[in-house]
Structures are given as structure tokens and as C-alpha cells.
N, C-alpha and C positions, 0 to 999 in steps of 0.2 A: 144777514139776519132775516129770519122768517117773519112774514107778516100775518101768520095765523093768529086769530084772536086767542087771548089767554083762556077764556072759558072753554073753547074747543080743545085747547091743549090739555086742560085739566081732565076733560072727558076722555081724551086719548090716553092720558096717563093712567086713569082708572082702568081702562081696558087692557093696558100693557103691564100693569103692576104685577109683580111676582108674589107668590104666597109668602107670608112672613116667615122668616126663619125661626126655629125654636130657640128661645132665649134661655139663658141659665135661670135657675130659680131665684137667685138674688143678684141683681146687677151691682157692679162695683159702686160703692157709696162715695162718689167723687164730689157730690154736691151735698148740701145740707139735707137732712131728711125732710120729707114733705111736711110733717108736723112734728114739733119736738116731743109732744106727748102721745104720738101715735104708737099703738101696739100692733098695728097691722103687719102680718107676715107676708112677704112677697111670694107670689106664685108664678108659675110659668106663663099664665095668662094675664099677669099684672100689667098695668100701663107702663110705658117707657118713660113717663114723666117723673123725673127725679125731683124737680122743684119748680113751682110756678108761683110767682108773687107779683104784686102790683106796687109801684112806688110813686109817691108824689113829693116833689121838692126834696128828693133824696132820701125819703123815709118810707119804710114799708107801710103800706095801707092794708094789705090782706095777703093771705097765703091760701092756695087752692090745691086740691088733690087731683082734679081733672081739668082737661082742656075746656070742657063746656062751662064749668064754673068760672074759669079764668076769662073766657070770652064774655060771659054775661056781666061779670063785674067790670070788665074793661069798658064795655059799651055804656054802662050806667054811671061810670065815674070818669068825668072829664079830666084832662090834663094829668093823666097817669102814664107810667111806663110799665109795660109788661115784660118781665124777664122770665123766660121759660127754658128750663134745662131738660133735655131728652137724652136717653141712652139707647142707641140702636132702635129707633122707632120703626113701626110698621108703615107700610105704604098708606094704609087708611088714616093713620094719625097725621102723616105729612100732607096728605090730600086735604084733610080737615084744616090744618094750619094754612095751607096754600089758599083755600077758599076764604078763610077769615082775614088773612093779611095780604091777599093778592100777591102771593109769591109766584115767581116765574116758573113755569113747568120744567125748563131746562135745569134750573138750580135745584128744584125738588128732586129730579131724577139723579143729579149728582149726589145729593145728600142721602139718598137711599142706599147708595153703594159706597164703600170705602175705597181706598187705593186711588184717591184723587191727588193730583199734584197741588202744592200750595199755590193759591191764586186769589185774585180779587176781581170781582166783576160787579158792575152796576146795572141793575134792571130798574129803570125809572128812579123812584125814590128809595129803592131797597138795595143795600149792599149785600153781596154774597161773598163770604171769605172762607177759604179753606186753609187750615193750618196743620202742621205736623209737629205735635209735641213729642218730647223725648224725656226719658228718665234712665238713670244708670242703675243697674242691678248689681249690687256688690258681690253676692255669692257666686253667680255664674259669670261675673265680669262681662256682662252684655248690655247693650243699649236697647231698651224697649221703646218702640215708637207707637204713638196713638194718633188718631186723626180727629180733627175738630172742625165742624162746619158751622158757620155763623150766618144768620139772617139779621141784618140791622136795618130797621126802618125808622119812620118818624117817631113812633111811640112804642116800639117793641124791639126786643133782642131775643132771638131764639138760638140756642146752642144745641147742636146735634153731635153727640160724641160716639166715636168708634174706637174702642181700645181703653186702656187703663189710665192714660194721661190725657190732659193735665188734671190737677185737683182744683176743680172750679168752686168747691165749697169755700176754699180759702179766699178766692177772688171775691165771692159774694160777701163773706164776712168783712173783708177789707173795705169793700165799697159801702156796706151798711155802717161801718164804723167811721167813715168819712163822707157824711151826707152832702157836704159842700162840693165834693167831687161828683157824687152820683147824680146830683140835681142838674148837672150840665148835660144830661141826656144820654141817649143810646151811644153816642160817640165816646163818652167817658167809659161805658162798659166795654166797648170794643178796645179802647186803650188799655184798660185793666187786664183784659184777657190776653192781648198781645204782650203786655209786660210780663204776665205770669208765664206765658209760653217761653219767652226769651230768657227770663230768669231761670226757668227749668233747664236751660241748656248749660248753665254754669257748672253744676255738679257733673254733667255728662262730659264737658270739656276737661274737667279735673280728672275724672275717671279714665278717660282715653289717654290723657297725658301720663298718668301713672302707669297705664298698661304699656305705653311706648317706652317709658323708662325701664320697666321690667324687661321688655323685649330686648332692648339694647344690652342689658346685662347678660341675658341669656345668649344673645348672638356671640358676644365675645367670650362667654363661658363655654361655648361649644355644645350647647344643648341641641340634640338632633330634632326635638319636637318644635323648635322655634319657628320653622318655616310655615307650618300649619297655623300657628298662632298669628303670624304676620298676615297670612292670607285672610283669616277670619276677621281680624281687626280691620284690615283694609276694606272689606266688604261693609262693615259697620260704619266706617268713616265715609265711604261713598254714599251710603244711605243717609247719614247725618248731613252730608253736603247737600243732598237733594232736598232735605227738609229745611235747611237754613238759607241757602243761596236765593231762592225766590222771594224771601222776605224783604230783600232790598228793593225789589221791584214793587212789592205791595206797599211798602212805606213811601216809596217815591210817588206812587199813584195817590195815596192819601194826602201827601204833602202838596201835590199839584192841585188838589181840590180844596185846599184851605180857603182860598178867597172865594171861589165859585159857590161853595156851599156854606160860607160864613161860619167856619169852625171856630170855636172859642179860643181866644189867644192863649189861655193857660193850657188847654189841651194840646195846642200846637207845640208848646214847649215840652210837654210830656212825651208826645210822639217823637219829637226830635231826639229826646233822650233814649227812647227805645231804639230809634234808628242807629244811634251811636253804638249801643250794645250789640245790635245785630251785626253791624259792620265789624266790630271787634271779634264777635263769634265766628263769622264767616272767614275772617283772616286766619284765626286760629285753626279752623277746620281745614282750610286750604293748606296751612302749614303742616298739619298732621298727615295729610295725604302725601305731600312731598317728602316728609320725613320717613314715612313708611316705605316709599319707593326707594329712598336712599338706603334705608336699613336692609331692604330686600336685596339691593345690589351688593352691599357690603357682605351680607350673609352668603350670597352666591359666591363672592370672591373668596371668602374664608373657607367655604365648603370646597371650592376648587383647590385652594392651597392645601387644605387638609388631605384631599384625595391625591394631589400631586406628591405630598410628603409620604403618604402611604405607598404610592406606587414606587417612589424612589427607594423607600425602605425595602420593599419587596424586590426591587431590582438589585439593590446592594446585597441583600441576603441570597438572591439567586446567583449573583456573581461569586460571592464567597463560597457558596456550595459548589459551584462549578470548578473553582480552583481546587477545592478539596478533592473533588472527583478526579481531576486531572492528576493530582499527586498519587492518589490511591491507584489509579489505572496505570501510571508510570511504574510504580514499585511492583505492582502485580505483574506487568510485562517483564520487568527485569528479573524478578524471581521465577517467572515461568520458564525462562530459557534454561537455566541449570537443572530445574526440576524435570524438564522434558528430556534432556540428555541423560540425566541420572536414571530416569524411569526406563528409557529404552535399553541402556546398558545394564540395568538391573534385572532384566528378564532372564539372563543366564541361559540363553539358547546355545546349543552346541556349535552351530555354524553361524557365527556373527563376525563381521569384519573387525579386524584388529583386536579380537577378544584375547588371543594368546600372544599378542605383541608385547614385547618388554616395555615399550614406551606408551602403551595404550592408556594406562591410568593417568600419567602426567599429561598426555595429549588431551584427554577428556577434561581434566581440570583446567588446562590452559584454554581450551575451547569455550568452556563455560564462563571463564573470567573475561575472555575477549568479547563474547556476546553480551554479557552483562555490562561491561564497560562501554561498548558501542551504544547500547540502548540508553545508558545513563547520559552519555554525551549528547545524543540526539534529543532526548527529552529536556535536558538542561538548556540547550540552545533554543528550544521552543517555549521556554519559560513554564514548562509543566512541573519542574522541580525547583 
């Protein structure tokens, strides 16, 4: 672990930060709008703040459009919890948050870029959690993955979203409708988000299971396109496995810190329930991967059997054709002999052997009969006839 002071790290981050990527005109509305009565139209330069609110004793105190207003209200209002939702923030916004909440520069750098593995890290009193949310898209029959970064501190929760999932607006509504849960602090928000992410896996599991059932039907139905579908679904299952398997370690780390960080007993029960759901999901996903491997093996076996049957049919057809050729060739040879004799003696040359012999005609007939009979016997012994 580096001993470089946090302030210097932040200055280094400012120097290394990349230009902010051009964001779409209207970021996906996965959280509640910033103000219910707002008519503001998002622009390309709009803030990435989807929602920023302060809570006290589980109830909303205020809602803000900007980070500056949120910070000012948080400083002037004691015993409040700040819950800030961002969508693909710029480096300037994250540096501002880092300065205000003393976020570790390494965690800030991770939050700037997506494609992080699910993990949990503790920097002093701040937890940094990376989650991979998933949702099943019915029309293309694909799994869409989103990435969620959380900073959880003593009096704040910051969510940084990359992608379309999960729908955090539903999580916020749920928590605001149950203030007795929200007043338990930032850990309660972390639990609710974890629970939402894990619950979001349920339709994905059902969708993948349905795809596997269809693939099994296609395999035994002889669909030639099923191999490609097995491959594509296997890739999605592997990605799904990478998103779910690390959650076991994350929840184990949270459970291990129950006593040390005096986590509320009710929250412990909730987190254990989430851990049970995660275990069930990971077992199902592992089963999907094994099932797809078995299906791929069965499909390869069936394809080989089909190819062998086709080769056997071709061989049988070739054998039958060969037998017919033998018969045709045998009869052609038998008929060729008398034709040859008759053709030669039909030339009517003046000086031909045996042409004026009294037994010439019977001799020619007998010769043709003997040759034809001999050829027939030879071909019959060789099973050509």
C-alpha cells in the first residue's frame, strides 16, 4: 500500500485525468428525476448528477440539482445522510466529490473507468464497492450488463453508474417508503442496492433457463444453427458468472465486519438473506455452464452420428451403383463378342477365311455362343451377374 498523502494523490489524479467523453443528450433515467416539477431539458453539457438528496432519520430533508448545493446543505445540516446518484461522471465531478468526502484516489480512478471486476475495498472509514448488474432483454434474447460503483461513508452514499442497469430509482423509492430502514444509515442503503442487484438476477436466470430449454429442443430437432446459439449463450453465462461469483466474497467480507464496525442486528439479517440469494444464483449459473457444456457435447455427438449416417448412405448408394455398373459392363462384354464376329464376317470381302466354307455359318454361330457362354460363366463366378 502506497504511503503517498491523499492530497498529493488527488493532485496527481487531476494531472492524469482524461478529457471527459461526450455523453448522450439524455442519460438513462434510472433514478428519480432531480426535481419532480423540473422542466429542464438535458443537454450534452448537463451534469451527471441524476439525483442528490439529504435524509435525516430516514426522511428526505432536501433535494438538490448540483453537487455544490448538496455539499453546502450537508455542512449546515448535522446528522444527515447524503445520497448522490451519478451517471458516467466526468473526472472533474469525481475529483470534487473526492475532495469533499475524502475519497481515496485509487477508488476514484477505478470509478472513472468501467470494466472493473466486482469487489469490495475499505479505505479508512469509506467502503468502495463495485457491482455488476444484469438484466435480460427479451427481444434479442441477450443479457445486458451494467456496472455500479458505490462509495459508502459515515454520512454519505455515492453511486456511480456505467450502463443501463440497475434501476436505482426503485431502490430510492423503496427506502423512502420505509424510513425505519433508511434511518439505519449508509449500510442500509448499501444493503438495499445489493438486494436490488441480486433480485435483478432472477429474471436473467429465468431467461437463460428458458434459452437452454429451447436449445435442448433444437439440438434433438437437428437444427443446424444451434451450435452458434450454444456458443453465444455460453459466452453470456461466463460473463454472468463473472458478475455473480465475486459477490460471495463481498458479502463474506461484509459479514466479517459486523462486530468490528457495529453493524445493526436487523441489517445483519437482511445481508444474510441477500447472501442466501447470491449463493442460490451462483449455483444456478454454475449449473447453466455445466449444462451448456453437456449440451454442446451431445450436439457434437448427434452431429457426428448424422454425418456418419450420411456417409453410410452415400457408401451404400455407391455400392449399389457399382453393382449396377458391373451388371451393365458384363452384359455389354457378352454382347460385344457376337457383335464383333458378326461385324467382321459382315464385311463381305472376297478373300476371307472360311467365307465359302459350307460350315462357315454354323461355325460362326457356335463360336459366338461359346464366347458369350464363357463370358457369362466368368462374370457369374465373380458375382458381377
